[in-house]
SEGU-494578 format. One record per residue (C-alpha): residue in three letters; x, y, z. Coordinates in steps of 0.2 Angstrom, whole numbers, padded with zeros to 4 digits, always signed. Last residue first. Layout:
<atoms>
ALAXYZ/...
</atoms>
This chain:
<atoms>
GLY+0043-0055-0372/ILE+0050-0041-0383/VAL+0068-0045-0379/ARG+0064-0064-0382/ALA+0055-0060-0398/SER+0070-0050-0404/GLU+0082-0064-0399/GLU+0072-0076-0409/VAL+0070-0065-0424/TYR+0089-0061-0424/ASN+0093-0080-0423/LEU+0082-0083-0438/ASP+0090-0069-0448/ASP+0108-0076-0443/PHE+0102-0094-0449/TYR+0097-0087-0466/GLY+0113-0077-0467/GLU+0123-0093-0463/VAL+0113-0102-0477/ALA+0118-0090-0490/ARG+0136-0092-0484/LEU+0134-0110-0486/MET+0128-0108-0504/GLN+0142-0097-0509/ILE+0154-0109-0501/VAL+0146-0123-0512/ALA+0148-0113-0528/ASN+0167-0110-0524/LEU+0169-0128-0521/LEU+0162-0132-0539/LEU+0173-0119-0547/ILE+0188-0125-0538/ASP+0184-0143-0542/THR+0183-0140-0561/GLN+0200-0131-0559/PRO+0208-0146-0550/ASP+0202-0159-0562/ILE+0194-0176-0556/ASP+0197-0191-0567/LEU+0186-0201-0578/GLU+0178-0186-0587/LYS+0162-0187-0598/SER+0150-0178-0586/TYR+0159-0169-0572/ASN+0149-0152-0569/LYS+0156-0135-0575/ILE+0151-0121-0564/PRO+0144-0103-0565/VAL+0137-0094-0550/VAL+0123-0081-0550/ALA+0119-0074-0533/SER+0131-0059-0536/LEU+0121-0055-0551/SER+0106-0051-0541/VAL+0090-0061-0544/GLY+0075-0057-0554/LEU+0074-0073-0564/GLN+0075-0066-0581/THR+0087-0051-0576/SER+0100-0062-0567/VAL+0098-0075-0580/GLU+0103-0062-0593/GLU+0117-0055-0583/MET+0124-0073-0582/MET+0122-0075-0600/ARG+0131-0059-0604/ASN+0146-0063-0592/ILE+0147-0081-0600/TYR+0148-0072-0618/HIS+0161-0059-0612/SER+0172-0073-0606/GLN+0184-0067-0593/TYR+0176-0075-0578/VAL+0175-0092-0586/ASN+0192-0090-0594/LYS+0200-0101-0581/LEU+0191-0116-0589/ASP+0203-0116-0603/GLU+0198-0122-0621/ALA+0180-0126-0616/VAL+0180-0108-0608/LEU+0185-0100-0625/PRO+0172-0112-0634/CYS+0158-0105-0624/ALA+0142-0113-0620/GLU+0149-0131-0619/ASP+0162-0126-0606/VAL+0149-0116-0596/LYS+0139-0132-0594/THR+0130-0127-0578/MET+0124-0110-0571/LEU+0119-0111-0553/VAL+0107-0098-0547/LEU+0105-0094-0528/GLN+0091-0092-0517/PRO+0089-0088-0498/VAL+0073-0094-0489/SER+0063-0079-0482/MET+0047-0090-0483/GLN+0037-0078-0494/ASN+0053-0077-0505/THR+0053-0095-0508/LYS+0034-0094-0514/ARG+0039-0079-0525/ARG+0053-0089-0532/PHE+0043-0104-0537/VAL+0030-0093-0546/ALA+0044-0083-0555/PHE+0052-0099-0560/LYS+0036-0105-0568/ASP+0034-0088-0577/ILE+0051-0090-0584/MET+0046-0108-0590/LYS+0030-0102-0598/ASP+0040-0087-0607/SER+0051-0100-0615/LEU+0069-0102-0610/LEU+0079-0103-0626/LYS+0091-0089-0623/VAL+0097-0097-0607/LYS+0099-0114-0615/CYS+0118-0116-0617/THR+0120-0110-0599/ASP+0110-0124-0592/MET+0101-0117-0577/VAL+0100-0124-0559/TYR+0090-0114-0546/VAL+0097-0116-0529/VAL+0086-0115-0514/CYS+0094-0113-0497/HIS+0089-0118-0479/ILE+0076-0131-0483/LYS+0067-0139-0468/ASP+0071-0155-0459/LYS+0084-0147-0447/LEU+0072-0133-0443/GLY+0060-0146-0436/PRO+0046-0156-0446/SER+0030-0161-0437/ASN+0019-0170-0449/ASN+0033-0178-0460/PHE+0024-0185-0475/TYR+0033-0200-0483/PRO+0018-0211-0481/THR+0001-0201-0480/GLY-0005-0191-0466/SER-0005-0174-0475/GLN-0006-0176-0494/ILE+0008-0176-0507/PRO+0004-0167-0523/MET-0008-0175-0536/SER-0006-0175-0555/SER+0013-0173-0555/ASN+0015-0188-0543/PHE+0032-0188-0535/GLN+0039-0204-0526/TYR+0045-0199-0509/ARG+0063-0206-0508/ASP+0068-0195-0493/GLN+0055-0187-0483/ILE+0043-0173-0488/HIS+0036-0161-0474/GLY+0052-0151-0472/ASN+0044-0134-0475/LEU+0053-0131-0491/ILE+0048-0148-0497/ASN+0030-0145-0493/TYR+0031-0129-0503/PHE+0039-0138-0518/ASP+0026-0152-0517/ASP+0012-0138-0518/LEU+0021-0130-0533/ASP+0022-0147-0542/LEU+0038-0153-0550/GLY+0037-0159-0568/SER+0021-0161-0577/ASN+0002-0159-0572/LEU+0001-0144-0583/GLY+0015-0141-0596/GLU+0031-0131-0594/GLU+0042-0143-0585/LEU+0053-0141-0569/GLY+0064-0156-0565/MET+0059-0168-0552/THR+0068-0165-0535/ASP+0086-0166-0528/CYS+0091-0162-0510/LEU+0109-0159-0506/THR+0115-0161-0488/PHE+0128-0150-0480/PRO+0141-0150-0466/ILE+0152-0164-0473/HIS+0160-0172-0457/SER+0176-0180-0451/MET+0188-0176-0465/GLY+0206-0183-0467/SER+0200-0198-0477/SER+0185-0194-0488/PRO+0169-0188-0481/LYS+0153-0196-0486/ILE+0141-0184-0495/ASN+0123-0185-0489/TYR+0110-0185-0504/THR+0092-0181-0500/ARG+0081-0187-0514/PHE+0063-0183-0519/GLN+0059-0196-0532/THR+0056-0195-0550/THR+0073-0189-0556/LEU+0075-0194-0574/SER+0063-0179-0578/SER+0056-0179-0596/GLY+0064-0178-0613/ALA+0078-0189-0607/THR+0096-0182-0607/GLY+0104-0191-0593/THR+0108-0192-0575/ASN+0104-0205-0561/ALA+0113-0200-0544/GLN+0128-0210-0538/ASN+0140-0206-0553/SER+0157-0203-0545/VAL+0173-0196-0553/TYR+0187-0198-0541/GLY+0194-0189-0525/LYS+0179-0193-0515/PHE+0176-0175-0509/VAL+0176-0168-0527/SER+0167-0183-0534/ASN+0152-0180-0522/ILE+0152-0162-0528/SER+0151-0168-0546/ASN+0138-0182-0543/PHE+0127-0169-0534/PHE+0129-0157-0549/SER+0125-0170-0561/SER+0109-0173-0552/LYS+0104-0155-0555/GLY+0111-0153-0572/ALA+0099-0143-0583/GLY+0092-0159-0591/VAL+0074-0156-0585/PRO+0072-0138-0579/GLY+0078-0132-0562/VAL+0077-0135-0543/LEU+0091-0140-0531/LEU+0087-0139-0513/ILE+0101-0136-0500/ARG+0099-0143-0482/ALA+0113-0136-0471/GLN+0119-0149-0459/LYS+0119-0151-0440/VAL+0105-0140-0435/SER+0098-0138-0418/SER+0114-0129-0412/LEU+0111-0115-0424/SER+0127-0106-0431/PRO+0129-0120-0443/LYS+0147-0127-0445/TRP+0159-0125-0458/GLU+0176-0135-0456/SER+0173-0146-0471/VAL+0169-0132-0483/THR+0183-0121-0478/SER+0195-0135-0478/LEU+0190-0140-0496/LEU+0192-0122-0501/GLY+0210-0121-0494/LYS+0214-0138-0503/ARG+0208-0131-0519/LYS+0217-0115-0517/GLU+0233-0124-0514/VAL+0231-0133-0531/ASN+0231-0117-0540/TRP+0216-0108-0548/GLN+0214-0092-0538/ILE+0198-0084-0543/ASN+0195-0065-0545/ARG+0178-0060-0552/TRP+0178-0048-0567/PRO+0193-0057-0574/LYS+0205-0046-0584/ASP+0206-0039-0602/MET+0190-0047-0606/LEU+0189-0062-0618/GLY+0181-0064-0635/GLY+0164-0059-0639/CYS+0157-0076-0640/ASP+0149-0073-0657/GLU+0132-0082-0657/VAL+0127-0094-0671/ARG+0109-0100-0668/TYR+0108-0119-0672/VAL+0096-0128-0683/GLU+0095-0147-0683/CYS+0090-0161-0696/GLU+0090-0179-0692/VAL+0090-0196-0700/LEU+0089-0188-0717/GLN+0087-0196-0734/LEU+0097-0187-0748/ASP+0111-0200-0749/ASN+0121-0195-0764/GLY+0137-0195-0753/HIS+0131-0179-0745/MET+0143-0165-0751/GLN+0158-0174-0758/GLN+0147-0186-0768/PRO+0136-0171-0773/ASP+0151-0162-0780/PHE+0147-0143-0778/GLN+0141-0127-0786/TYR+0130-0115-0775/GLN+0119-0104-0784/GLY+0109-0118-0791/SER+0110-0128-0808/THR+0125-0138-0804/PRO+0123-0146-0787/ASN+0104-0146-0787/SER+0100-0157-0771/ASN+0082-0158-0763/VAL+0085-0164-0745/THR+0074-0177-0736/ALA+0065-0180-0720/THR+0049-0173-0727/ASN+0040-0156-0728/ASN+0041-0155-0747/TYR+0060-0154-0744/LEU+0065-0153-0726/PHE+0081-0145-0732/VAL+0083-0138-0750/LEU+0101-0138-0756/SER+0105-0129-0772/GLY+0092-0117-0769/PHE+0097-0113-0751/ASN+0080-0117-0743/PRO+0079-0119-0725/GLY+0060-0115-0724/SER+0053-0102-0736/ASP+0065-0087-0735/ILE+0074-0092-0751/VAL+0093-0090-0747/ALA+0108-0083-0756/ASN+0101-0075-0772/GLN+0110-0058-0771/PRO+0125-0067-0765/ASN+0128-0075-0782/GLY+0142-0088-0783/ASN+0138-0093-0765/LEU+0153-0101-0756/VAL+0155-0120-0753/ARG+0165-0126-0738/LEU+0171-0144-0737/PRO+0177-0148-0719/ASP+0196-0149-0716/GLU+0202-0167-0716/ARG+0206-0177-0700/ILE+0189-0184-0698/ASN+0187-0189-0716/LYS+0178-0206-0715/ASP+0165-0200-0703/ASN+0159-0185-0714/PHE+0161-0167-0717/SER+0150-0154-0727/PHE+0147-0136-0729/LEU+0136-0123-0738/PHE+0139-0105-0737/ALA+0131-0088-0733/LYS+0142-0073-0729/GLU+0137-0062-0744/ASP+0118-0064-0740/VAL+0104-0057-0750/ILE+0088-0065-0745/ILE+0075-0070-0758/GLN+0057-0068-0752/ASN+0045-0082-0746/THR+0042-0070-0731/GLN+0045-0084-0717/ALA+0055-0072-0706/TYR+0072-0080-0706/ASN+0086-0068-0701/LYS+0103-0066-0710/SER+0120-0073-0707/THR+0116-0089-0716/TYR+0124-0105-0714/ALA+0121-0122-0723/GLY+0121-0140-0721/PHE+0131-0156-0720/VAL+0135-0170-0708/TYR+0138-0186-0719/GLY+0139-0203-0710/THR+0130-0213-0724/ASN+0114-0213-0714/ASN+0111-0195-0716/TYR+0113-0180-0705/ALA+0108-0162-0708/VAL+0114-0146-0699/VAL+0106-0129-0703/VAL+0117-0114-0697/THR+0110-0098-0690/PRO+0114-0080-0689/GLY+0100-0069-0681/GLN+0085-0078-0672/THR+0071-0069-0680/ASN+0063-0085-0686/CYS+0070-0101-0680/LYS+0058-0110-0669/GLN+0041-0107-0678/HIS+0050-0106-0694/PHE+0056-0124-0693/ALA+0039-0130-0687/THR+0031-0122-0702/ALA+0044-0128-0714/THR+0041-0146-0709/TYR+0051-0161-0703/GLY+0043-0160-0685/HIS+0048-0152-0668/VAL+0056-0168-0660/SER+0064-0177-0674/ALA+0066-0160-0683/LYS+0077-0153-0670/PHE+0076-0134-0669/LEU+0085-0120-0659/LEU+0101-0128-0653/SER+0113-0114-0647/LEU+0130-0114-0655/ASN+0144-0102-0649/ALA+0156-0095-0661/ASP+0173-0103-0665/ASN+0174-0092-0681/VAL+0159-0100-0690/LEU+0168-0114-0700/SER+0179-0120-0685/CYS+0163-0121-0675/LEU+0157-0135-0687/LYS+0172-0145-0686/LYS+0173-0144-0667/LYS+0155-0149-0666/GLN+0158-0164-0676/TRP+0173-0169-0665/VAL+0163-0168-0650/SER+0148-0177-0657/LEU+0133-0167-0664/ARG+0116-0174-0660/SER+0112-0160-0649/THR+0099-0162-0635/ILE+0081-0157-0634/SER+0072-0156-0617/MET+0053-0156-0618/
</atoms>
């Protein structure tokens, strides 16, 4: 299940301003996980500093921060940094309300999100219990929640220090317009070293909502010169991509040929009989599955059925697998999902197909990158997330590439394009290495023969 934040852009900015512009990672969403203390603790225990964010129908966004771990001990937690907060739709331009604790020795009760003066998920319901004068936090209830204690949502975010910026980038990228033009030329002029192949076939694989279809739309936008939305994208709980799709990008004026095809699949999901099936994945790698095949999670494609290519050539096979990861959710990857990645990676390794990792939404993961995309290779936080993905998936750090997809923009941006084109060039280099290996094997076979 893919869970998404309810915070709007301005709400997230308000909240970040209260926690020193730290990164927020969504841990718990009551409408998905349940309005209970048990569900809360299952998702939020031992996560370090967290912030509870409650929403009511009156337009108030209010909650509480603690710098300490939850552990479901029912004990009182001492926390000098704990506070309550509130802002609302009517006071967008005003600073958020911030209420400090009058007695840090009694900041939080470790029995659900219980801050004494405000008890969220009260009695395991979508309500808040409010004690504005008798608890350890003193506030005006009208200012805090508009006297509306019925919740339409309750979320909890882990609060992570972004770690600031490095003194210099650890990967060197030129960000000027001339660099963008050069990258476009490099991509459009690339040709496969094998005469039997006209285009590199690159397969995108990843969890639901990671940004696979958005990546195609973004690459398509780079070459069209304006933001395009050809592939379906969204934030549904299950995969929006239900067909195997091969997307050919039409060259813009001044280009005669785009030398690669992007292939999109169902998202990976944890459960049995859900998401992309391993047998279907194997058949895609081997070129057996044709464009617009409708996936069936409970039964993979069978030989001799429609959309099954019985005799694929090298041009039909996959030449590079790209795993797409949401940078915001790196720390939320379950053991089941990591295990599923490992299974797909082993299958790909058996076929000697090169593999890369694309890390999306870097601007959402780090406020410093949101402020200036050029900070992507200076951000300590993005560097840590890339290293973590490298370890979790068992790929070298050089195979991990951060990008920002187009999502809400109406016009293209040179810096976004440069990151996207750099990612494509890494993919084409990986494909070239794959073709070189095939050439070597063929030449060795001829020599031996």
